[in-house]
N, CA, C and O of each residue as an XYZ file, in Angstrom:
640
protein
N       2.118      5.718    -10.148
C       1.847      4.908     -8.891
C       2.878      3.988     -8.630
O       3.176      3.226     -9.550
N       3.626      3.882     -7.313
C       4.737      3.123     -6.866
C       4.196      2.336     -6.072
O       3.405      2.827     -5.267
N       4.486      0.643     -6.036
C       4.456     -0.310     -5.404
C       5.346     -1.397     -4.032
O       6.561     -1.395     -3.840
N       4.768     -1.864     -3.598
C       5.844     -2.606     -2.164
C       5.667     -3.361     -1.865
O       4.836     -3.587     -0.985
N       6.384     -4.211     -2.458
C       6.017     -5.968     -1.784
C       6.545     -6.409     -0.764
O       7.733     -6.164     -0.557
N       5.728     -7.241      0.213
C       6.043     -7.520      1.363
C       5.737     -9.077      1.490
O       4.596     -9.516      1.343
N       6.414     -9.572      1.665
C       6.271    -10.959      1.631
C       7.979    -11.834      2.124
O       9.087    -11.319      1.979
N       7.672    -13.335      2.747
C       8.687    -14.255      3.385
C       9.372    -14.430      2.495
O       8.607    -14.829      1.618
N      10.614    -14.395      1.992
C      12.150    -15.323      1.389
C      11.665    -16.535      0.648
O      11.765    -16.756     -0.559
N      10.965    -17.495      1.847
C      11.034    -18.743      1.882
C       9.757    -18.953      0.795
O       9.688    -20.008      0.164
N       8.986    -18.138      0.656
C       7.631    -17.443     -0.501
C       7.768    -17.663     -1.965
O       7.215    -18.345     -2.827
N       8.971    -16.591     -1.863
C       9.336    -15.659     -3.442
C       9.020    -16.800     -4.765
O       8.402    -16.308     -5.709
N       9.329    -17.985     -4.860
C       9.617    -19.055     -5.656
C       7.804    -19.206     -5.587
O       7.177    -18.580     -6.442
N       7.319    -19.724     -4.949
C       5.841    -19.469     -4.513
C       4.841    -19.420     -5.365
O       4.094    -20.087     -6.082
N       5.225    -17.989     -4.874
C       4.415    -16.657     -5.633
C       4.938    -15.906     -6.337
O       4.960    -14.675     -6.338
N       5.439    -16.732     -7.047
C       6.330    -15.848     -8.299
C       6.773    -14.591     -8.263
O       6.766    -13.955     -9.317
N       7.205    -14.033     -7.164
C       7.684    -12.278     -6.946
C       8.470    -11.777     -8.290
O       7.933    -10.764     -8.739
N       9.270    -12.087     -8.831
C       9.739    -11.513    -10.110
C       9.282    -11.721    -10.974
O       9.580    -10.827    -11.765
N       8.436    -12.667    -11.570
C       7.572    -12.949    -12.352
C       6.456    -11.655    -12.206
O       6.384    -10.722    -13.005
N       5.450    -11.865    -10.768
C       4.933    -11.136    -10.334
C       5.293     -9.787    -10.711
O       4.612     -9.245    -11.582
N       6.211     -9.195    -10.215
C       6.758     -7.843    -10.216
C       6.933     -7.033    -11.496
O       6.843     -5.827    -11.726
N       7.288     -8.383    -12.459
C       7.806     -7.970    -13.874
C       6.087     -7.270    -14.989
O       5.718     -6.386    -15.762
N       5.788     -8.084    -14.500
C       4.312     -8.222    -14.919
C       2.897     -7.170    -14.265
O       1.692     -7.013    -14.465
N       3.800     -6.733    -13.545
C       3.250     -5.633    -12.994
C       2.976     -4.711    -13.042
O       1.919     -4.097    -12.897
N       4.696     -4.314    -13.436
C       5.462     -3.111    -14.068
C       4.965     -2.901    -15.096
O       5.249     -1.792    -15.549
N       4.305     -3.512    -15.704
C       4.230     -3.136    -17.371
C       2.713     -2.371    -17.488
O       2.327     -1.953    -18.579
N       1.753     -2.207    -16.044
C       0.685     -1.964    -15.967
C       0.599     -0.614    -16.539
O       1.691     -0.078    -16.353
N      -0.328      0.298    -17.243
C      -0.399      1.561    -17.205
C      -0.117      2.001    -15.724
O       1.110      1.929    -15.802
N      -0.281      2.289    -14.800
C      -0.302      2.881    -14.139
C       0.960      3.408    -13.021
O       1.032      4.413    -12.315
N       1.950      2.174    -13.230
C       2.932      1.607    -12.207
C       3.853      1.641    -12.716
O       4.342      1.051    -13.679
N       4.363      2.893    -11.591
C       5.863      3.147    -11.710
C       6.840      2.517    -11.813
O       7.433      2.154    -12.830
N       7.168      2.274    -10.236
C       8.066      0.924    -10.257
C       6.685     -0.093     -9.139
O       5.491      0.105     -8.915
N       7.625     -1.103     -8.726
C       7.426     -2.425     -8.090
C       8.727     -2.132     -6.847
O       9.633     -2.108     -7.679
N       9.162     -1.995     -6.056
C       9.796     -2.080     -4.943
C       9.469     -3.155     -3.925
O       8.367     -3.241     -3.384
N      10.827     -4.242     -3.621
C      10.882     -5.157     -2.392
C      12.284     -5.638     -2.352
O      13.065     -5.827     -3.285
N      12.399     -5.756     -1.395
C      13.866     -6.274     -0.349
C      14.065     -7.220     -1.129
O      13.000     -7.837     -1.180
N      15.280     -8.004     -2.178
C      15.988     -9.561     -1.990
C      16.773     -9.255     -1.828
O      17.326     -9.305     -2.927
N      17.822     -8.660     -0.760
C      18.758     -9.521      0.240
C      19.860     -8.265     -0.711
O      20.826     -8.439      0.032
N      20.204     -7.565     -1.389
C      21.242     -7.518     -2.203
C      21.582     -6.013     -2.015
O      22.621     -5.584     -2.517
N      20.723     -5.160     -1.289
C      20.434     -3.994     -1.943
C      20.654     -2.844     -0.165
O      19.869     -1.981      0.228
N      21.845     -3.257      0.452
C      22.446     -2.787      1.475
C      21.852     -2.810      2.804
O      21.653     -3.972      3.159
N      21.513     -1.983      3.626
C      20.972     -2.057      4.794
C      19.207     -2.024      4.621
O      18.454     -1.069      4.431
N      18.981     -3.216      4.747
C      17.102     -3.172      4.666
C      16.495     -2.326      5.301
O      15.877     -1.597      4.525
N      16.278     -1.888      6.967
C      16.219     -1.034      7.782
C      15.646      0.475      6.039
O      14.653      0.942      5.482
N      17.275      0.540      6.001
C      17.266      2.007      4.684
C      16.000      1.881      4.111
O      14.876      2.376      4.195
N      16.763      0.824      3.347
C      15.522      0.544      1.928
C      14.913      0.188      2.086
O      14.256      0.201      1.045
N      14.186     -0.508      3.105
C      12.664     -0.788      3.412
C      11.627      0.658      3.864
O      10.396      0.626      3.876
N      12.478      1.868      4.212
C      12.246      2.632      4.816
C      11.593      3.653      3.523
O      10.494      4.142      3.261
N      13.022      3.647      2.886
C      12.699      4.955      1.896
C      12.092      4.635      0.852
O      11.835      5.602      0.134
N      11.576      3.121      0.277
C      10.672      2.507     -0.963
C      10.136      2.447     -0.621
O       9.221      2.105     -1.370
N       9.560      2.650      1.226
C       7.691      2.394      1.042
C       7.233      3.949      1.744
O       6.095      4.190      2.146
N       8.174      4.738      1.777
C       7.583      6.392      1.447
C       7.781      6.517      0.472
O       7.176      7.489      0.020
N       8.702      5.737     -0.612
C       7.794      6.312     -2.197
C       6.576      5.653     -2.603
O       5.657      5.991     -3.349
N       6.810      4.637     -1.924
C       4.742      4.064     -2.280
C       3.513      4.280     -1.964
O       3.215      4.887     -0.936
N       2.334      3.651     -3.092
C       1.567      4.562     -2.870
C       1.185      3.429     -2.144
O       0.575      3.711     -1.113
N       1.410      1.811     -2.431
C       0.454      0.812     -2.245
C       1.371     -0.472     -1.400
O       2.499     -0.720     -1.827
N       0.912     -1.134     -0.388
C       1.497     -2.489      0.010
C       0.622     -3.656     -0.281
O      -0.575     -3.866     -0.080
N       1.650     -4.402     -0.853
C       1.347     -5.487     -1.232
C       1.726     -6.345     -0.667
O       2.956     -6.382     -0.714
N       0.939     -7.771      0.358
C       1.309     -8.369      1.134
C       0.856     -9.724      0.827
O      -0.236    -10.151      0.450
N       1.962    -10.288      1.083
C       1.819    -12.108      0.262
C       1.747    -12.547      1.666
O       2.487    -12.298      2.618
N       0.689    -13.253      1.572
C       0.374    -14.188      3.123
C       0.266    -15.136      2.966
O      -0.237    -15.504      1.904
N       0.780    -16.299      4.179
C       1.066    -16.772      3.678
C       1.961    -18.016      5.343
O       2.894    -17.397      5.853
N       1.833    -18.764      5.697
C       2.466    -19.632      6.902
C       3.422    -19.058      7.190
O       3.672    -18.570      8.292
N       4.111    -19.042      6.191
C       5.802    -18.102      6.266
C       5.632    -16.308      6.718
O       6.065    -15.587      7.617
N       4.922    -16.176      5.753
C       4.950    -14.502      6.175
C       3.950    -14.087      7.717
O       3.974    -13.031      8.350
N       2.926    -15.644      8.050
C       2.425    -15.162      9.440
C       3.455    -15.517     10.906
O       3.197    -15.256     12.081
N       4.333    -16.006     10.486
C       5.138    -16.706     11.527
C       6.641    -15.367     11.559
O       7.475    -15.118     12.429
N       6.454    -14.913     10.486
C       7.835    -14.095     10.218
C       8.142    -12.588     11.212
O       7.920    -11.628     10.475
N       8.425    -12.276     12.142
C       8.564    -10.799     13.166
C       9.038    -10.240     11.330
O       8.181     -9.797     10.566
N      10.306    -10.373     10.989
C      10.871     -9.590      9.747
C       9.490     -8.695      8.977
O       9.280     -7.487      8.875
N       8.667     -9.959      8.492
C       7.406     -9.559      8.016
C       6.384     -8.885      8.390
O       5.662     -8.270      7.605
N       6.194     -8.946      9.855
C       5.031     -8.481     10.295
C       5.425     -6.996     10.868
O       4.588     -6.096     10.937
N       6.886     -6.829     11.301
C       7.531     -5.174     11.382
C       7.363     -4.368      9.989
O       6.572     -3.426      9.940
N       8.202     -4.794      8.734
C       7.481     -4.670      7.244
C       5.824     -3.803      7.631
O       5.619     -2.609      7.850
N       4.860     -4.969      7.593
C       3.762     -4.379      7.289
C       3.041     -3.948      8.409
O       1.938     -3.479      8.127
N       3.381     -3.971      9.766
C       2.994     -2.207     10.948
C       3.582     -1.583     10.364
O       2.953     -0.527     10.310
N       4.566     -1.475      9.755
C       5.077      0.186      9.727
C       4.981      0.678      8.572
O       5.493      1.782      8.391
N       4.020     -0.274      7.007
C       3.137      0.444      6.394
C       2.190      0.872      6.924
O       2.213      2.071      7.203
N       1.005      0.082      7.266
C       0.472      0.283      8.123
C       0.202      1.677      9.288
O      -0.817      2.352      9.435
N       1.879      1.795     10.184
C       1.854      2.771     10.429
C       1.958      4.310      9.821
O       1.863      5.372     10.436
N       2.177      4.085      8.462
C       2.644      5.254      7.799
C       1.418      5.152      6.968
O       1.486      5.562      5.809
N       0.600      4.787      7.296
C      -1.379      5.086      6.168
C      -0.717      4.375      5.066
O      -1.471      4.750      4.168
N      -0.002      3.747      4.575
C      -0.115      3.357      3.658
C      -1.887      1.879      3.402
O      -2.610      1.134      4.064
N      -1.639      2.361      1.956
C      -2.930      0.651      1.273
C      -1.838     -0.558      1.611
O      -0.639     -0.722      1.382
N      -2.753     -1.221      2.193
C      -2.291     -3.203      2.132
C      -3.214     -3.350      1.522
O      -4.291     -2.754      1.509
N      -2.730     -4.389      0.826
C      -3.577     -5.278      0.064
C      -2.857     -6.897      0.277
O      -1.696     -7.290      0.169
N      -3.915     -7.467      0.565
C      -3.510     -9.269      1.124
C      -3.130     -9.445      0.077
O      -3.277     -8.557     -0.762
N      -2.466    -10.729     -0.268
C      -2.629    -11.422     -1.500
C      -2.580    -13.118     -0.692
O      -1.620    -13.708     -0.195
N      -3.589    -13.409     -0.786
C      -3.530    -14.945     -0.172
C      -3.900    -15.810     -0.697
O      -4.776    -15.615     -1.539
N      -3.425    -17.154     -0.464
C      -3.788    -18.920     -0.766
C      -4.952    -19.088      0.231
O      -6.000    -19.508     -0.258
N      -4.939    -18.917      1.094
C      -5.073    -18.453      2.510
C      -5.533    -18.290      3.108
O      -4.879    -18.632      4.093
N      -7.145    -17.625      3.661
C      -7.759    -16.411      4.154
C      -7.096    -16.964      5.517
O      -6.801    -15.869      5.997
N      -6.792    -17.612      6.179
C      -5.961    -17.768      8.032
C      -4.960    -16.884      7.825
O      -4.644    -15.914      8.514
N      -4.429    -17.340      6.707
C      -2.710    -16.800      6.736
C      -2.544    -14.730      6.746
O      -1.416    -14.245      6.824
N      -3.644    -13.917      6.670
C      -4.110    -13.054      6.165
C      -3.981    -11.983      7.603
O      -5.062    -11.730      8.135
N      -2.734    -11.362      8.237
C      -2.416    -10.713      9.878
C      -4.633    -10.699     10.041
O      -5.566    -10.608      9.243
N      -4.478    -10.848     11.541
C      -6.045    -10.735     12.078
C      -5.794     -9.251     11.640
O      -6.241     -9.352     10.497
N      -5.404     -7.974     11.740
C      -5.579     -6.998     12.355
C      -5.673     -6.178     10.397
O      -5.818     -4.958     10.324
N      -5.588     -6.883      9.278
C      -5.821     -6.758      7.891
C      -6.821     -7.762      7.553
O      -7.136     -7.718      6.364
N      -7.403     -8.636      8.228
C      -8.496     -9.207      7.691
C      -9.434     -9.014      6.935
O      -9.852     -9.680      5.988
N      -9.982     -7.469      7.657
C     -11.203     -7.102      7.339
C     -10.787     -5.993      5.927
O     -11.685     -5.204      5.631
N      -9.816     -5.942      5.296
C      -8.986     -5.323      4.147
C      -9.574     -6.127      3.104
O      -9.889     -7.290      3.358
N      -9.815     -5.472      1.577
C      -9.900     -6.566      0.547
C      -8.572     -7.244     -0.095
O      -7.512     -6.621     -0.035
N      -8.614     -8.166     -0.539
C      -7.518     -8.530     -0.442
C      -8.037     -9.428     -2.334
O      -8.902     -9.245     -3.190
N      -6.632    -10.554     -2.076
C      -6.914    -11.111     -3.748
C      -6.674    -12.627     -3.240
O      -5.887    -12.951     -2.350
N      -7.339    -13.317     -3.832
C      -6.631    -14.881     -3.702
C      -5.925    -15.128     -4.617
O      -6.198    -14.872     -5.790
N      -4.652    -15.801     -4.113
C      -3.687    -16.195     -5.277
C      -3.746    -17.071     -5.954
O      -4.029    -17.986     -5.181
N      -3.663    -17.562     -7.124
C      -4.044    -18.493     -7.350
C      -2.899    -19.232     -8.935
O      -3.027    -19.444    -10.141
N      -1.918    -19.358     -7.912
C      -0.796    -20.117     -9.271
C      -0.821    -20.193    -10.384
O      -0.099    -19.518    -11.117
N      -2.097    -21.474    -10.984
C      -2.167    -21.323    -12.235
C      -2.553    -20.579    -13.197
O      -2.561    -20.909    -14.383
N      -2.990    -19.240    -12.615
C      -3.674    -18.155    -12.968
C      -2.813    -16.696    -12.487
O      -3.505    -15.773    -12.057
N      -1.444    -16.530    -12.562
C      -0.618    -15.122    -11.912
C      -1.146    -14.150    -12.894
O      -1.456    -13.011    -12.545
N      -1.260    -14.577    -14.141
C      -1.454    -13.382    -14.619
C      -3.280    -12.683    -14.432
O      -3.609    -11.523    -14.681
N      -4.207    -13.811    -13.933
C      -5.487    -13.420    -13.524
C      -5.625    -12.684    -12.085
O      -6.624    -12.013    -11.822
N      -4.538    -12.858    -11.158
C      -4.032    -12.221     -9.778
C      -3.520    -11.406     -9.640
O      -3.537    -10.586     -8.722
N      -2.891    -11.478    -10.640
C      -1.999     -9.621    -11.077
C      -2.838     -8.695    -11.507
O      -3.064     -7.676    -10.855
N      -3.349     -8.938    -12.571
C      -4.878     -8.235    -12.882
C      -6.422     -7.528    -11.997
O      -6.955     -6.424    -12.101
N      -6.802     -8.858    -11.065
C      -7.196     -8.655     -9.485
C      -6.338     -7.842     -9.130
O      -7.181     -7.030     -8.749
N      -5.133     -7.199     -8.858
C      -4.026     -7.570     -7.596
C      -4.185     -5.394     -8.377
O      -4.609     -4.494     -7.652
N      -3.901     -5.246     -9.295
C      -3.886     -3.944    -10.009
C      -5.320     -3.383    -10.056
O      -5.229     -2.178     -9.819
N      -6.485     -3.700    -10.239
C      -7.764     -3.496    -10.287
C      -7.606     -2.850     -8.719
O      -7.608     -1.660     -8.404
N      -7.515     -3.651     -8.136
C      -7.566     -3.166     -6.301
C      -6.039     -2.175     -6.020
O      -6.016     -1.780     -4.854
N      -5.124     -1.836     -6.632
C      -4.500     -0.857     -6.648
C      -4.589      0.448     -7.179
O      -3.950      1.381     -6.692
N      -5.387      0.577     -8.205
C      -6.478      1.127     -8.954
C      -7.297      2.069     -7.842
O      -7.362      3.287     -7.673
N      -8.052      0.604     -6.982
C      -9.109      1.623     -6.834
C      -8.681      1.972     -5.526
O      -9.012      3.135     -5.298
N      -7.709      1.125     -3.976
C      -6.950      2.041     -3.832
C      -6.805      3.738     -3.534
O      -7.225      4.704     -2.896
N      -5.682      3.153     -4.730
C      -5.187      4.615     -4.964
C      -6.375      5.762     -5.159
O      -6.251      6.559     -4.229
N      -7.032      5.987     -5.672
C      -8.440      6.588     -6.370
C      -8.627      7.227     -4.951
O      -8.157      8.283     -4.528
N      -9.702      6.010     -4.117
C      -9.638      6.209     -2.378
C      -8.975      7.396     -1.440
O      -9.430      8.273     -0.706
N      -7.515      6.915     -1.895
C      -6.538      7.792     -0.965
C      -6.567      9.181     -1.689
O      -6.683     10.167     -0.962
N      -6.449      9.418     -3.421
C      -6.855     10.568     -4.123
C      -7.900     11.618     -3.703
O      -7.782     12.830     -3.521
N      -9.207     10.595     -3.579
C     -10.225     11.565     -3.050
C     -10.511     12.298     -1.116
O     -11.104     13.232     -0.577
N      -9.688     11.189     -0.746
C      -9.062     11.502      0.246
C      -8.499     12.819      0.867
O      -9.025     13.648      1.609
N      -7.534     12.752      0.439
C      -6.615     14.091      0.021
C      -7.514     15.161     -0.607
O      -7.600     16.355     -0.322
N      -8.083     14.527     -1.420
C      -8.933     15.856     -2.582
C      -9.865     16.659     -1.104
O     -10.046     17.868     -0.957
N     -10.351     15.482     -0.123
C     -11.824     16.420      0.504
C     -10.511     16.956      1.919
O     -10.956     17.722      2.774
N      -9.481     16.649      2.004
C      -8.800     16.624      2.976
C      -8.655     18.580      2.688
O      -8.768     19.541      3.449
N      -8.331     18.427      1.071
C      -7.789     19.542      1.061
C      -8.870     20.969      0.326
O      -8.535     21.982     -0.289
N     -10.144     20.478      0.719
C     -11.193     21.153      0.169
C     -11.654     21.822      1.555
O     -11.860     23.022      1.738
N     -11.781     20.677      2.583
C     -11.682     21.112      4.667
C     -10.379     22.593      4.462
O     -10.553     23.750      4.844
N      -9.724     22.293      4.085
C      -8.374     22.989      4.783
C      -9.086     24.857      4.475
O      -9.315     25.910      5.070
N      -9.182     24.083      2.856
C      -9.430     25.404      1.928
C     -10.961     26.283      2.627
O     -11.109     27.505      2.636
N     -11.921     25.284      3.148
C     -13.131     25.964      3.854
C     -12.544     26.590      5.064
O     -12.697     27.808      5.157
N     -11.801     25.884      6.152
C     -11.160     26.483      7.373
C     -10.581     27.861      6.532
O     -10.998     28.966      6.877
N      -9.687     27.744      5.513
C      -9.332     28.780      5.320
C     -10.097     30.129      5.332
O      -9.641     31.051      6.008
N     -11.690     30.356      4.337
C     -12.238     31.413      3.923
C     -13.254     31.211      5.693
O     -14.106     32.022      6.056
N     -12.959     30.320      6.267
C     -13.400     30.856      7.597
C     -13.245     31.806      8.390
O     -13.985     32.697      8.808
N     -11.376     31.296      8.684
C     -10.699     32.379      9.020
C     -10.298     33.666      8.600
O      -9.757     34.577      9.227
N     -10.822     33.536      6.913
C     -10.387     35.123      6.514
C     -11.649     35.485      6.716
O     -11.601     36.699      6.516
N     -13.267     35.092      7.109
C     -14.110     35.489      6.952
C     -14.113     36.229      8.453
O     -14.572     37.366      8.566
N     -13.570     35.505      9.587
C     -13.533     36.200     11.057
C     -13.332     36.884     10.903
O     -14.103     37.842     10.948
N     -11.655     36.964     10.476
C     -10.839     38.285      9.961
C     -11.840     39.788      9.327
O     -11.729     41.000      9.506
N     -12.423     39.260      8.848
C     -13.098     40.257      7.901
C     -13.379     41.171      8.986
O     -12.929     42.202      9.487
N     -14.832     39.888      9.203
C     -15.259     40.319     10.162
C     -15.083     40.917     12.228
O     -15.919     41.308     13.043
N     -13.863     40.728     12.288
C     -12.862     41.547     13.448
C     -12.508     42.971     12.699
O     -12.659     44.031     13.305
N     -12.070     42.934     11.465
C     -11.403     44.406     11.046
C     -13.193     45.561     10.740
O     -13.463     46.756     10.625
N     -13.731     44.620     10.734
C     -15.072     45.543     10.837
C     -15.528     45.849     11.883
O     -16.467     46.636     11.768
N     -15.197     45.482     13.211
C     -15.595     45.167     14.759
C     -17.039     45.183     14.828
O     -17.760     45.947     15.470
N     -17.532     43.673     13.633
C     -18.814     43.225     13.629
C     -18.771     42.465     15.257
O     -19.676     42.697     16.059
N     -17.570     41.519     15.611
C     -17.036     40.204     16.344
C     -17.062     40.733     18.023
O     -16.706     39.966     18.918
């Protein structure tokens, strides 16, 4: 699984983004963790490419995040793309209103590993929900196909 991180650059030290990324990448089912660090060419192309490749998005919520138009554009893009978004917050009031009903993780600066473990468990849960949704969609498509085949069969026998 790939994870995309969204945060305000002002908060990278507070949320310990580099350390968070390193520890999260060590988790069993995490293939890669992406985030914009300012050194990777075009921000728009990088974010679009990496978000496309990501299964889950983590949004680090703070006062800076709440006030940042750039951060808002990123999480809104993730939402439009149908990505699961997990808010990580110290103060619930900093979670964007449209995301406030989603499951999130309270950030505990003195327990970064605990915060990461809770985030990882939510990532696995979100990935499982998405996988079940895709499985259900494919079952529906299969039943649609079976229905079409049955109708075609009846038409060929002039029953309908």
